[in-house]
C-alpha positions as CSV (number, residue, x, y, z in Angstrom):
1,M,-23.1,15.9,-56.0
2,I,-22.8,12.1,-56.7
3,N,-19.3,12.8,-58.1
4,K,-18.2,14.4,-54.8
5,L,-19.4,11.5,-52.7
6,P,-16.3,9.2,-53.2
7,G,-14.0,12.1,-52.3
8,M,-15.9,13.0,-49.2
9,L,-15.9,9.3,-48.2
10,K,-12.1,9.2,-48.5
11,V,-11.8,12.4,-46.3
12,F,-14.2,10.8,-43.8
13,Q,-12.2,7.6,-43.7
14,C,-8.9,9.5,-43.3
15,C,-10.4,11.5,-40.4
16,C,-11.6,8.3,-38.7
17,Y,-8.1,6.8,-39.1
18,V,-6.4,9.8,-37.6
19,L,-8.8,9.8,-34.6
20,L,-8.3,6.1,-34.1
21,C,-4.5,6.5,-34.1
22,C,-4.8,9.4,-31.6
23,S,-6.9,7.4,-29.2
24,V,-4.6,4.4,-29.4
25,F,-1.4,6.3,-28.8
26,G,-3.0,8.7,-26.3
27,Q,-3.7,6.0,-23.7
28,N,-2.0,6.2,-20.4
29,K,1.3,4.2,-20.3
30,I,2.0,1.8,-17.6
31,N,5.3,0.7,-16.0
32,Q,7.2,3.9,-17.0
33,S,10.5,5.2,-15.6
34,D,11.9,8.7,-15.9
35,A,15.3,9.7,-17.2
36,Q,16.9,9.0,-13.8
37,G,15.5,5.4,-13.8
38,R,12.9,6.1,-11.1
39,K,9.5,4.4,-11.5
40,Q,6.8,6.9,-12.3
41,G,3.0,6.7,-12.6
42,Y,0.8,3.6,-12.8
43,W,2.5,0.2,-12.5
44,V,1.3,-3.4,-12.8
45,V,3.8,-5.9,-11.3
46,E,3.6,-9.6,-11.8
47,M,5.3,-11.7,-9.1
48,P,6.0,-15.4,-9.8
49,A,5.6,-18.0,-7.1
50,L,8.6,-18.1,-4.9
51,R,9.7,-20.0,-1.7
52,G,6.2,-21.3,-1.0
53,E,4.4,-18.0,-1.7
54,R,1.9,-18.1,-4.5
55,A,2.2,-15.9,-7.6
56,Y,0.4,-12.5,-7.4
57,T,-0.1,-9.2,-9.2
58,M,0.3,-5.8,-7.6
59,E,-0.9,-2.5,-9.1
60,G,-0.6,1.0,-7.9
61,T,1.3,4.3,-8.5
62,Y,4.9,5.3,-8.1
63,K,6.2,8.8,-7.5
64,D,9.9,9.3,-7.9
65,G,10.6,5.6,-7.5
66,K,8.5,5.2,-4.3
67,K,5.0,3.7,-3.8
68,D,2.5,6.5,-3.4
69,G,-1.3,6.2,-2.8
70,P,-3.4,3.0,-2.9
71,W,-1.9,-0.3,-4.0
72,K,-3.9,-3.5,-4.6
73,K,-2.6,-7.1,-4.6
74,F,-4.5,-9.9,-6.5
75,N,-3.9,-13.7,-6.8
76,H,-3.5,-15.5,-10.1
77,A,-7.3,-15.8,-10.4
78,G,-7.8,-12.1,-10.0
79,D,-9.2,-12.3,-6.4
80,I,-8.2,-9.5,-4.1
81,I,-5.5,-10.3,-1.5
82,S,-4.9,-6.9,0.0
83,M,-5.4,-3.1,-0.4
84,E,-2.7,-0.9,1.2
85,S,-2.0,2.8,1.1
86,F,1.5,4.2,0.8
87,R,3.2,7.6,1.2
88,N,6.9,7.9,0.3
89,D,7.2,4.1,0.0
90,K,5.9,3.6,3.6
91,L,2.6,2.2,4.6
92,H,0.4,5.2,5.4
93,G,-3.4,5.1,5.7
94,P,-6.0,2.4,5.5
95,V,-5.1,-1.2,4.8
96,K,-7.3,-4.3,4.3
97,Y,-6.4,-8.0,4.0
98,Y,-8.6,-10.7,2.7
99,Y,-9.2,-14.5,3.1
100,P,-9.0,-16.7,0.0
101,N,-12.8,-16.8,0.0
102,G,-12.9,-13.0,-0.5
103,Q,-14.0,-12.2,3.1
104,L,-12.3,-9.4,4.9
105,S,-9.6,-10.8,7.3
106,L,-8.0,-7.7,8.9
107,E,-8.5,-3.9,8.5
108,G,-6.6,-1.1,10.1
109,S,-4.6,2.0,9.4
110,Y,-0.9,2.8,9.4
111,L,0.9,6.1,10.1
112,A,4.2,6.7,8.3
113,Q,6.7,8.2,10.7
114,E,8.8,11.0,9.3
115,I,12.4,10.5,8.4
116,R,14.6,12.0,11.2
117,R,17.8,13.7,10.4
118,D,20.6,14.0,12.9
119,S,24.3,14.3,13.0
120,A,26.9,11.9,14.4
121,R,30.6,11.6,14.7
122,V,32.0,9.4,11.9
123,Y,35.6,8.2,11.6
124,D,37.0,8.9,8.1
125,I,39.7,6.3,7.2
126,A,41.2,8.5,4.4
127,T,41.9,11.5,6.6
128,D,42.2,9.7,10.0
129,E,39.8,12.2,11.5
130,N,36.5,12.1,13.4
131,K,34.0,14.3,11.6
132,M,30.4,15.4,12.2
133,Q,28.2,14.0,9.4
134,A,24.5,14.1,8.7
135,V,22.7,10.8,9.3
136,E,19.2,9.9,8.3
137,F,17.0,7.6,10.4
138,D,14.4,5.9,8.2
139,G,10.9,6.5,9.5
140,Q,8.9,3.3,10.0
141,S,5.1,2.8,9.7
142,V,3.2,2.2,12.9
143,K,-0.3,1.1,13.6
144,N,-2.7,4.0,14.3
145,G,-6.4,3.8,15.1
146,W,-8.7,0.8,15.3
147,W,-7.5,-2.6,14.0
148,K,-10.2,-5.3,13.5
149,M,-9.7,-9.0,12.8
150,Y,-12.6,-11.1,11.3
151,D,-13.2,-14.8,10.8
152,E,-13.8,-16.3,7.4
153,R,-17.5,-15.7,7.7
154,G,-17.1,-12.0,8.4
155,H,-17.7,-12.0,12.2
156,L,-15.6,-9.7,14.3
157,L,-13.0,-11.7,16.3
158,S,-11.0,-8.9,18.0
159,Q,-10.2,-5.3,17.8
160,E,-7.4,-3.1,19.2
161,Y,-6.8,0.6,19.3
162,Y,-3.4,2.1,18.6
163,K,-2.1,5.6,18.9
164,K,1.1,6.1,16.9
165,G,2.2,2.5,17.4
166,E,1.3,2.2,21.1
167,L,-1.6,-0.2,22.0
168,I,-4.1,1.8,23.9
169,K,-7.3,-0.3,24.2
170,V,-8.3,-3.9,23.9
171,P,-12.0,-4.5,24.0
172,T,-13.2,-7.7,25.8
173,F,-15.8,-9.9,24.0
174,T,-18.5,-12.2,25.3
175,D,-18.6,-14.1,22.1
176,S,-17.3,-13.7,18.5
177,T,-19.8,-11.1,17.5
178,D,-20.3,-8.6,20.4
179,S,-18.0,-6.2,22.1
180,T,-19.0,-5.5,25.7
181,D,-16.3,-3.5,27.3
182,S,-13.0,-1.8,26.5
183,T,-10.1,-1.9,28.7
184,D,-6.8,0.0,28.7
185,A,-4.1,-2.2,27.2
186,K,-1.8,-1.6,30.1
187,N,-4.4,-2.8,32.6
188,T,-5.1,-5.9,30.5
189,Q,-1.4,-6.7,30.3
190,D,-1.0,-6.2,34.1
191,N,-3.9,-8.6,34.8
192,H,-2.4,-11.3,32.5
193,S,1.1,-11.0,33.7
194,P,2.4,-13.9,35.8
195,K,2.0,-13.5,39.6
196,K,5.0,-13.6,41.8
């Protein structure tokens, strides 16, 4: 049995080596593109300082070259700057933005509008004809639901309610921490418009 021990040790070492290689090469890859050059999967993007904006890092998932799902943005020290949700490369879902001290600054939610397809008459220079052609109108993201703004100590400063991009309610505050009443946005705007 003592003579078999060195051989068993070599087999054990080989098995460990194979398992180690499998675990190293089996890790998820980041920053990958498909055969068509579209970004796919998990990405980490380093952005250098540019035109007065500080350097930052973004991380999130791409699907067919478009941002999809949650994305986070960090400063050079690793502190969170923002968390945003995307669908089809448009803001869609909850978003949060932070002060440099780490306190929540703003939170809300976006709704990605669908891409509209229509047709329009287009002049073709080559044939000198007007033809009907399909045209896509890019859907934009609009505010949807409650949006809340906080001061650097975490106290609620203001809140607004949106429905598909239209401001519906603006609560009135007695101080920076309490909401006492909510008013229709249209009534609030009418009360603050200049008198004739």
